[in-house]
N, C-alpha and C positions, 0 to 999 in steps of 0.2 A: 465551505470556503467560497468566497465570491471572487471571481476574476474580472476586474474592471476592464482589462484589455480586450476581453472577449464578451463582456456583459453576460456572464454565465456562472451558475452555481455548480460546484463540484461536491460530491459526497463520496467518501471512501468508507468501505465497510469490511469487517472481517468475516471470513467464511472458509469452509473446507470445500474445495471444488469437486472432490470425488465422493463425498459422503455427508450425512447429516450429523455424524458424531464428531467429537473433537479430534483434531489431527491435521497436519499439512496446512496450518493456518496461513491464509493468504489475504490479500486485499482485492476487493472488487471496486469498481469505479463507475458512478452514474453522474449524469449532468441534468440540469434543469434551467429553464429561463424564468420560471414563475414559482418555484418551490412547491408546486403541486404535482406537476407531471414530470416524471423522471425517466431517463433512458440510459440503460447500461451502455457504456462507451463501445464495447466490442461485442455486445450481445449478452444474453443471460443464461443460455443453456450450457450444461456441462461446465467445461473450463473456459468458455468464451469470455466470461466476465472477469477473468483473471487480469488484474492490473500489475500487482507485485506478488511474487510467490517465491517459495523456497527454490534455491538453485541446486540442491543436492548435497548429500553428506560430504563433509570436509570443507565446505565453503563457509564464509562468515554468516550468511543467511540461509544456510543449507537446510534447516529444519523448521523454519517458520518466520513469518513477518507479523510481528505483534503490534501493539498499540503505537500510535504516532500522531503526527499532525502534518498538514500541508499548507503551503503558502503560495500565492500567485506572484512570485518574484524570481528574478534570476539570482545567480550566486553573489552579485554585487548589490542586490536590493532593488534593482530597477524592475519596472513592470513592462514587459515586452511580450507577454504570452507564455513565458516559461513558467512551469510549475515545479516547486520543490517539495519533496516529501521526506520528512524525518521520521524514522521508525526504529523500533527495537527489533534487531535481527537475532535469531537463535541459531547457534552453531553446535550445541551439545545438549544431550538429554541425559538424565531427566531434569526438567525444570518444573518445580512444583513447590507450592507453599508448605506442603507437608513433609518435604525431604530437605536435607541439608543442601545449601547452595553450592554448586560447582563453579569455581572461579573461571571466568571466561565464557560461561554459558550464553550470556546475552551481551550484545554490544549495540551502540547507537549507530545508525546508518543514514545515509543521505542518497536519495535518488532524484533525478530531474527529468522533465519531459519538455521538449520544445515543439510538440505537435498536439497540444491540448490533452495530453494524457493517454494518447493511443499507444505510445511506446515509451519506455523508461530506460535510463542509463544509471 
């Protein structure tokens, strides 16, 4: 995503902050001014790169932050440096293409950042 208000590219990526195997799916966040050199917003070691992550069992995104998209606009569509992220949040397991779907396992969620993606609400 390109943010014209900050003249900056943003890349969000899925990862598991504690392991190389699947689980605890979260989003990391990196930025670039030239699409060649990228910097993780909060660092890259351990869970420093965590931008959006599970909030714990029993919450709407308690078990995972899955695929989504981001836009450099505020909630009314204006470009003021706000970032919006739309994503699939997972609240129940199992979620698998090989098992019957459990109603309410996944929902669509919205997060926003007013500080260039350092923190999210």
